[in-house]
N, C-alpha and C positions, 0 to 999 in steps of 0.2 A: 504493500500500500504506500501511497505518497500523501504528503500533507500539503495543503494549500497555504503556503507561507506561515504566518503567525495565527491563522484562523482556528487551527485545531481540527479543521475539516479534513478527514482522511478519504482518499479516493483510490479506485483502481487505476493502475498506471497506463490506462488507455482511455481517452475521452472520446466517446462516440459522437460524431458530428451529425447534427440533425438538419443540415442544409438540404439534403435530398428529400426529406419528408414533405410530401405535398407537392413535389416537383417531379423527380424521376422515380419516386416511390409513392404509390398510392397509400391510403390509410391502412388497408389490410396488410400490405407488404411491410409497411413501416412498423406496424405492431409485431409482426413476425420477427423482424430484425431486433426490435427492442426486447422481445421475449428471449431470443437466442443469446443476446448480449448479456442479459442479467442471469440467465441460466448458466452461462460460462463464467460467472463471477464478476461481470462488469456492473458498475453502479453509477457511472458519471456520464451525463448526457449534456451536450452543448447545442444551443440553438440561438436564435435572435428574433426580435419582433418583426424584422424585415423579411425573414425567410418565408415564402419565396415570391416576393412581389414582382420579381423580374419575369416569372413564367406567365405565358398567356393565360388569361382567365383568373389569375390570382391577384389578390389585393394586399398581401402581407399578413403574417400571423398564422399561415397555414401549418407550418412546422410546430409551433407552440400548441395549436389546437389539437393536432394529432397526438403529440406527446401527452397533452392533457386528457384526452379520451382514453389513452392507454393507462395512465396513472389511475384514473377513476375506475376503469374496468378491473385492473389488477389489484387495486387497494394497497399499493406498495409505496406510497409517497415518501414515507419516512426512511425507506431503505435505498432511495435513489437521490443522488446529488444532481440538481438541475442548475445549469448555467444558462442565462439568457442575456440579451443586450438591448440597449436603447440608443436611438438617434437616427435609424434608417427606415422605420416604418413610414409609408407615405402620409399617414395621418399624424405622425409624431416625429417630425424632423427636428434635429438639433438637441441641445442639452440645456435649455433654459430650465429653471427650477419647476415652473408650472408644467412644462412638457415632460420632464423626467417623472414627476409625480403621476401625471395622467397616463403616461406610457406604462409605467410599472403596474398601475391598477389594471390596465387593459391586458397586460401579459399575465398577471395573476388570474384574471378571469378566463383567459384562453387555456391556461395550464390547469385550471381547476384546483388551485391551491391557494393558501393564504401566506405563503412565503417562498422566496427565491433564494436558493443557496448561495449562488455567486452571480452578481449583477454587474455587467460591464458597461462602461461608456464605450460604445462600439467604434465611433470615429470622433476625433477631436472636433470641437465646435469653436472656432476662433471668434465668432461673433458674440459668444456668451462669456462673461468673466468667469475664470476658472473657480473663483471663490463661490460663485453662485452654483456652479455645477457640483463642486465637491460638497457644498452645503446641502444640496438636494439629495445626494447619495447618503450623506450622514443622517438626514431626516428619515430616510427609508429604513436605515438600520435601527435607529432609535424607535421607530414605530413597529419594529418587529416584522416588517415586510421583506427585508433582505438580511441575510446572515453575513455576507462578506462582499467586498467591492473589488472590481478589477478594471483594467484599462486595456483597450485593444486599438491597434493602429495609431498609437501615440508616439511622437518622437521622444528621444531620451531627455531632451531639454524640457519638454512639456510634462513628462512623468516626474522629473525632479521638481518642477514648479508645483505640480499637484501636491506632492509631499510637503513642500514648504508652506503652501496655503493651508493644508490640513493641520499641520503641526501648529501653525500660528493661531488657528481658530479652534483648536482642540476637536477637529473632525476625525471620524474614523479613517484609518489609513488603508490604501489599497493593499491587497494580499497577492494579487495575480496580474500577470501581463500576458496578452495573447498576441504574439508576433507572427509574421510570415517567416517561416524558418524550416529548412529541410536540407538534404544533402546537396541540392543544386541551387539553393538560395541561402547562402551563408553570410555574405558580406554585411548587409544592412543590420542584421541582428547581432552578429558577433562583434562588430566594430562599434556599434552605437548603443543598442539596447542591453546587451549582456552586462556591461559594467554597472548600470544603474539597477538592474535586476539583482545583481550580487550585493550591491550596497544596501538595498532596501529589503533583502530577503523575499523577493517576489517569486512566487511559483510561476514557472514558465510553461505555457500551454500552447505549443506551436500549431498554427493552422496551416492549411495546404501542406501538411506533413508528408504527403505523397506526391507533391508537385502536380496537382490536377490529374493524378493517375499515372504520370510518367514513371514514377519509381516503383510501380507494380511490375514494370517490364513488358506491359502489353502493347506499348507504342514504340515500335522500332523502325517503322517506315511511314511515309506520309499516307499511304493507303490505310494503315492501321487507325489513323486519326478519324477517318470517316465512319468507323464502325461504332462509335460511341457518341452520345449527345454531349458529352463533356470532353471529348477528345481535343477540341480546339485549344484548351488551356495548356496542353502538353506540347504544343507545336514549338514553342520557343526553346525547348530543351532538346529537340531532335537534331543534335549536332554531333560532330565527332567527339567532342569532350563529354557531352551528355551521354552518348552511347558507351563511352568508356566507363562511366559510373555504373551503367546498367550491367556491363560485362562483369565488373567486380561484384556487384550486388548478387548477380546470378551465381557466380562461383561460390560466394560465401553461403548463399541460400542452399545450394546443392550440398555443401559440406554438412549443413545442419538438417537437411531434409525438410526445409520450409520454403516459403515463397519469397521472392525479392522484397515484397512489401513488408514482410515480417522483419527482415534485416534492416530496411530503411527506417522503420519505426524504432527498432531496438537500438540503432545507432543514435537516434535522437535522445533516447532514454539515458544514454551514457554522457550526454552533454551537461555541464554544470547548471544546476537550477531547474532543469526540465522535470516537471512532475508527471505530465501525461500528454503525449502528442495527441492531436485531434485527427481522427480519420473517420470517414463515413462509409457506410455499406448500403448500396442500393438494394441488394438482395441478401438473403440469409447465406447464400453460397459464397459471398464475398467476405463474410465475417471471420471464418476460421483463421485466415492469414493475418488479420488484424489482432485477434485474440492471442495468437501465438507469440506476437511481439512482446507481450507483457511479461513473459517468463524467459524469453530467449536471451542467453548471455553470450556476448561476443568475446572472443579471445583478444588479448592485447594486440596481437599481430593483425587480426581482422580489423579492429578499430583503426589501427595505424594505416592500414592499406586504404580503408575507406576515407580517412582524413586526407590522405595524400592524393587520391584520384579526384577528390572533390575540391581540392585546394584552389583550383582555377576560379572557382566561384567566389573566393574570398577577395 
């Protein structure tokens, strides 16, 4: 188990991404994935109020609603750690105090619960004073609606500023950061976010942990990209250097009898401060490779080889 910073909240070392729920996974399939995840020992689910407003016919909140119907049907709310986010729902843009309060209530209603375990500021809102935003999150914690606070897609300077504001006003401090970080996206996180995460004991919960599916090894040619509705996101990595990473991932995976995705996530778990990489499963069949990562232990030589082959991304 991993702990979310100073919160005392313990979680399974894999965070199941809910971005596909209500998008590429319908409600029934999403419930099956959630069932299989918890049956395998998982207990940590990530979503956002904006998921999946980008899909035709959706208006935002679909993922939260599906997770909420599952929690209600299974009556397991207290055994699941739920993380969600605010600032991107079409009806609740930004991080003003009034918006944060209203968006939180809307998320609670969709999730069918009276508390959120980890509530993120999804994207920075430069138009709203940070003191107002941090105060709004503090109010939610004091009201018992939120257990812990996190930040996502914030620069290192803005994270430090949040801590300065919070300490000056005696607001609750963030316990987690959600950055874009994986084997082929290292530079921004390791050079900028990692130092402040270490300074402030932030639990690191990387999103795009599998680089839009590229690190599963299923995209090796341009024709492979056309086979998946999410394949376009992997296109940027389909280079000689990117394929070199896939080659090493595959070799290490074969040595352990697992899938490349398992190795990619296990590598992230070895990085300082990383509590639980985030990865989503569109179907139950995709889940075993993710679950395997939670217990896969890489050798020092394997870690060094993966570090070296991905060093070009730093």
